[in-house]
VMD Tcl script that builds the backbone (N, CA, C; Angstrom):
set m [mol new atoms 219]
animate dup $m
set s [atomselect $m all]
$s set {name element resname resid chain x y z} {
  {N N UNK 1 A -27.877 24.430 8.176}
  {CA C UNK 1 A -26.811 23.699 8.819}
  {C C UNK 1 A -26.246 24.553 9.956}
  {N N UNK 2 A -26.194 23.989 11.173}
  {CA C UNK 2 A -25.695 24.755 12.313}
  {C C UNK 2 A -24.187 24.990 12.219}
  {N N UNK 3 A -23.740 26.016 12.920}
  {CA C UNK 3 A -22.326 26.329 12.963}
  {C C UNK 3 A -21.622 25.423 13.964}
  {N N UNK 4 A -20.324 25.282 13.799}
  {CA C UNK 4 A -19.534 24.518 14.752}
  {C C UNK 4 A -19.484 25.264 16.082}
  {N N UNK 5 A -19.739 24.579 17.191}
  {CA C UNK 5 A -19.676 25.249 18.491}
  {C C UNK 5 A -18.236 25.360 18.978}
  {N N UNK 6 A -17.985 26.318 19.840}
  {CA C UNK 6 A -16.683 26.445 20.483}
  {C C UNK 6 A -16.779 25.681 21.795}
  {N N UNK 7 A -16.085 24.544 21.865}
  {CA C UNK 7 A -16.164 23.678 23.038}
  {C C UNK 7 A -14.768 23.215 23.415}
  {N N UNK 8 A -14.655 22.583 24.581}
  {CA C UNK 8 A -13.374 22.032 25.026}
  {C C UNK 8 A -13.225 20.602 24.512}
  {N N UNK 9 A -12.036 20.069 24.654}
  {CA C UNK 9 A -11.781 18.701 24.242}
  {C C UNK 9 A -12.597 17.703 25.050}
  {N N UNK 10 A -12.759 17.963 26.344}
  {CA C UNK 10 A -13.536 17.064 27.210}
  {C C UNK 10 A -14.996 17.032 26.784}
  {N N UNK 11 A -15.562 18.189 26.437}
  {CA C UNK 11 A -16.957 18.232 25.977}
  {C C UNK 11 A -17.123 17.447 24.678}
  {N N UNK 12 A -16.144 17.559 23.781}
  {CA C UNK 12 A -16.194 16.808 22.523}
  {C C UNK 12 A -16.129 15.310 22.790}
  {N N UNK 13 A -15.275 14.911 23.719}
  {CA C UNK 13 A -15.136 13.487 24.050}
  {C C UNK 13 A -16.430 12.944 24.648}
  {N N UNK 14 A -17.062 13.708 25.544}
  {CA C UNK 14 A -18.324 13.260 26.147}
  {C C UNK 14 A -19.406 13.082 25.090}
  {N N UNK 15 A -19.476 14.010 24.131}
  {CA C UNK 15 A -20.470 13.905 23.065}
  {C C UNK 15 A -20.190 12.689 22.185}
  {N N UNK 16 A -18.922 12.443 21.874}
  {CA C UNK 16 A -18.567 11.275 21.060}
  {C C UNK 16 A -18.843 9.974 21.809}
  {N N UNK 17 A -18.645 9.976 23.122}
  {CA C UNK 17 A -18.967 8.779 23.909}
  {C C UNK 17 A -20.467 8.499 23.882}
  {N N UNK 18 A -21.292 9.541 23.866}
  {CA C UNK 18 A -22.745 9.351 23.757}
  {C C UNK 18 A -23.121 8.745 22.403}
  {N N UNK 19 A -22.259 8.952 21.406}
  {CA C UNK 19 A -22.499 8.395 20.073}
  {C C UNK 19 A -21.907 6.993 19.915}
  {N N UNK 20 A -21.378 6.434 20.980}
  {CA C UNK 20 A -20.896 5.056 20.934}
  {C C UNK 20 A -19.386 4.892 20.871}
  {N N UNK 21 A -18.625 5.974 20.914}
  {CA C UNK 21 A -17.167 5.886 20.908}
  {C C UNK 21 A -16.673 5.555 22.307}
  {N N UNK 22 A -15.551 4.861 22.385}
  {CA C UNK 22 A -14.921 4.572 23.671}
  {C C UNK 22 A -13.467 5.020 23.610}
  {N N UNK 23 A -12.949 5.408 24.764}
  {CA C UNK 23 A -11.549 5.829 24.846}
  {C C UNK 23 A -10.672 4.586 24.801}
  {N N UNK 24 A -9.737 4.572 23.863}
  {CA C UNK 24 A -8.828 3.436 23.694}
  {C C UNK 24 A -7.527 3.688 24.442}
  {N N UNK 25 A -6.959 4.883 24.239}
  {CA C UNK 25 A -5.697 5.207 24.899}
  {C C UNK 25 A -5.490 6.712 24.880}
  {N N UNK 26 A -4.467 7.134 25.625}
  {CA C UNK 26 A -4.110 8.544 25.662}
  {C C UNK 26 A -2.599 8.658 25.670}
  {N N UNK 27 A -2.099 9.596 24.897}
  {CA C UNK 27 A -0.666 9.885 24.914}
  {C C UNK 27 A -0.523 11.398 24.996}
  {N N UNK 28 A -0.049 11.866 26.117}
  {CA C UNK 28 A 0.036 13.303 26.329}
  {C C UNK 28 A -1.359 13.889 26.400}
  {N N UNK 29 A -1.604 14.907 25.589}
  {CA C UNK 29 A -2.919 15.548 25.610}
  {C C UNK 29 A -3.831 15.042 24.496}
  {N N UNK 30 A -3.428 13.991 23.795}
  {CA C UNK 30 A -4.235 13.469 22.693}
  {C C UNK 30 A -4.907 12.157 23.106}
  {N N UNK 31 A -6.227 12.141 22.996}
  {CA C UNK 31 A -7.029 10.990 23.411}
  {C C UNK 31 A -7.586 10.317 22.168}
  {N N UNK 32 A -7.369 9.007 22.065}
  {CA C UNK 32 A -7.807 8.233 20.907}
  {C C UNK 32 A -9.109 7.534 21.255}
  {N N UNK 33 A -10.134 7.737 20.423}
  {CA C UNK 33 A -11.431 7.088 20.608}
  {C C UNK 33 A -11.714 6.191 19.420}
  {N N UNK 34 A -12.497 5.141 19.646}
  {CA C UNK 34 A -12.801 4.197 18.572}
  {C C UNK 34 A -14.239 3.722 18.697}
  {N N UNK 35 A -14.873 3.565 17.528}
  {CA C UNK 35 A -16.203 2.960 17.434}
  {C C UNK 35 A -16.162 2.031 16.238}
  {N N UNK 36 A -16.286 0.737 16.486}
  {CA C UNK 36 A -16.169 -0.279 15.435}
  {C C UNK 36 A -14.841 -0.100 14.703}
  {N N UNK 37 A -14.882 0.179 13.411}
  {CA C UNK 37 A -13.631 0.328 12.668}
  {C C UNK 37 A -13.206 1.778 12.506}
  {N N UNK 38 A -14.056 2.734 12.897}
  {CA C UNK 38 A -13.680 4.142 12.758}
  {C C UNK 38 A -13.165 4.676 14.087}
  {N N UNK 39 A -12.244 5.602 13.992}
  {CA C UNK 39 A -11.668 6.181 15.192}
  {C C UNK 39 A -11.290 7.625 14.960}
  {N N UNK 40 A -10.929 8.307 16.037}
  {CA C UNK 40 A -10.504 9.697 15.917}
  {C C UNK 40 A -9.601 10.049 17.092}
  {N N UNK 41 A -8.857 11.121 16.925}
  {CA C UNK 41 A -7.960 11.622 17.953}
  {C C UNK 41 A -8.440 13.005 18.355}
  {N N UNK 42 A -8.712 13.180 19.649}
  {CA C UNK 42 A -9.206 14.463 20.153}
  {C C UNK 42 A -8.155 15.052 21.091}
  {N N UNK 43 A -7.684 16.270 20.803}
  {CA C UNK 43 A -6.755 16.914 21.732}
  {C C UNK 43 A -7.501 17.400 22.967}
  {N N UNK 44 A -6.934 17.165 24.124}
  {CA C UNK 44 A -7.567 17.570 25.378}
  {C C UNK 44 A -7.140 19.005 25.693}
  {N N UNK 45 A -7.728 19.963 24.973}
  {CA C UNK 45 A -7.415 21.372 25.160}
  {C C UNK 45 A -8.621 22.087 25.747}
  {N N UNK 46 A -8.390 23.247 26.335}
  {CA C UNK 46 A -9.497 24.018 26.920}
  {C C UNK 46 A -10.496 24.452 25.867}
  {N N UNK 47 A -9.987 24.812 24.706}
  {CA C UNK 47 A -10.857 25.258 23.617}
  {C C UNK 47 A -10.326 24.700 22.307}
  {N N UNK 48 A -11.172 23.943 21.604}
  {CA C UNK 48 A -10.775 23.386 20.314}
  {C C UNK 48 A -11.011 24.426 19.223}
  {N N UNK 49 A -10.037 24.588 18.347}
  {CA C UNK 49 A -10.230 25.480 17.207}
  {C C UNK 49 A -11.256 24.840 16.279}
  {N N UNK 50 A -11.955 25.658 15.525}
  {CA C UNK 50 A -13.032 25.159 14.672}
  {C C UNK 50 A -12.519 24.189 13.616}
  {N N UNK 51 A -11.351 24.446 13.064}
  {CA C UNK 51 A -10.774 23.544 12.072}
  {C C UNK 51 A -10.400 22.202 12.681}
  {N N UNK 52 A -9.930 22.233 13.920}
  {CA C UNK 52 A -9.582 20.996 14.618}
  {C C UNK 52 A -10.832 20.168 14.878}
  {N N UNK 53 A -11.890 20.812 15.366}
  {CA C UNK 53 A -13.148 20.111 15.635}
  {C C UNK 53 A -13.731 19.548 14.345}
  {N N UNK 54 A -13.657 20.308 13.275}
  {CA C UNK 54 A -14.143 19.834 11.982}
  {C C UNK 54 A -13.368 18.594 11.538}
  {N N UNK 55 A -12.060 18.610 11.725}
  {CA C UNK 55 A -11.233 17.458 11.372}
  {C C UNK 55 A -11.546 16.239 12.213}
  {N N UNK 56 A -11.809 16.447 13.493}
  {CA C UNK 56 A -12.156 15.332 14.387}
  {C C UNK 56 A -13.454 14.683 13.932}
  {N N UNK 57 A -14.458 15.506 13.594}
  {CA C UNK 57 A -15.747 14.962 13.156}
  {C C UNK 57 A -15.605 14.224 11.831}
  {N N UNK 58 A -14.784 14.747 10.943}
  {CA C UNK 58 A -14.558 14.089 9.654}
  {C C UNK 58 A -13.844 12.754 9.857}
  {N N UNK 59 A -12.847 12.756 10.750}
  {CA C UNK 59 A -12.107 11.535 11.072}
  {C C UNK 59 A -13.035 10.481 11.672}
  {N N UNK 60 A -13.963 10.925 12.517}
  {CA C UNK 60 A -14.869 10.010 13.207}
  {C C UNK 60 A -16.018 9.555 12.317}
  {N N UNK 61 A -16.274 10.276 11.231}
  {CA C UNK 61 A -17.399 9.930 10.370}
  {C C UNK 61 A -18.735 10.318 10.976}
  {N N UNK 62 A -18.741 11.420 11.723}
  {CA C UNK 62 A -19.944 11.890 12.410}
  {C C UNK 62 A -20.386 13.194 11.753}
  {N N UNK 63 A -21.681 13.318 11.465}
  {CA C UNK 63 A -22.191 14.550 10.873}
  {C C UNK 63 A -22.298 15.632 11.950}
  {N N UNK 64 A -22.308 16.870 11.524}
  {CA C UNK 64 A -22.388 17.994 12.450}
  {C C UNK 64 A -23.707 17.983 13.217}
  {N N UNK 65 A -24.803 17.695 12.534}
  {CA C UNK 65 A -26.111 17.643 13.203}
  {C C UNK 65 A -26.137 16.565 14.277}
  {N N UNK 66 A -25.611 15.396 13.953}
  {CA C UNK 66 A -25.562 14.278 14.897}
  {C C UNK 66 A -24.722 14.651 16.121}
  {N N UNK 67 A -23.593 15.314 15.886}
  {CA C UNK 67 A -22.700 15.708 16.974}
  {C C UNK 67 A -23.367 16.736 17.886}
  {N N UNK 68 A -24.035 17.720 17.289}
  {CA C UNK 68 A -24.683 18.766 18.097}
  {C C UNK 68 A -25.823 18.193 18.925}
  {N N UNK 69 A -26.567 17.228 18.368}
  {CA C UNK 69 A -27.627 16.569 19.163}
  {C C UNK 69 A -27.019 15.838 20.350}
  {N N UNK 70 A -25.894 15.150 20.149}
  {CA C UNK 70 A -25.237 14.428 21.247}
  {C C UNK 70 A -24.635 15.398 22.268}
  {N N UNK 71 A -24.248 16.564 21.807}
  {CA C UNK 71 A -23.642 17.565 22.673}
  {C C UNK 71 A -24.652 18.132 23.662}
  {N N UNK 72 A -25.895 18.263 23.228}
  {CA C UNK 72 A -26.920 18.906 24.057}
  {C C UNK 72 A -27.815 17.911 24.785}
  {N N UNK 73 A -27.423 16.665 24.864}
  {CA C UNK 73 A -28.233 15.673 25.587}
  {C C UNK 73 A -27.902 15.723 27.052}
}
mol reanalyze $m
mol bondsrecalc $m
mol representation Tube
mol addrep $m
């Protein structure tokens, strides 16, 4: 199992958009994405902490392998 990468909020959003998520709204630095009935909130920070990224993936229902493949496309 690969390790969580250190990435920015924008990079995480781009990878989630490749997985079919769309931006619904933004309030401050928090961007809400949705795919069907599942959604997640991604903070638009320069560097996401590993626990934050892990929580975003869990909220979105996306596996780490799936996310890393979308990240490197």
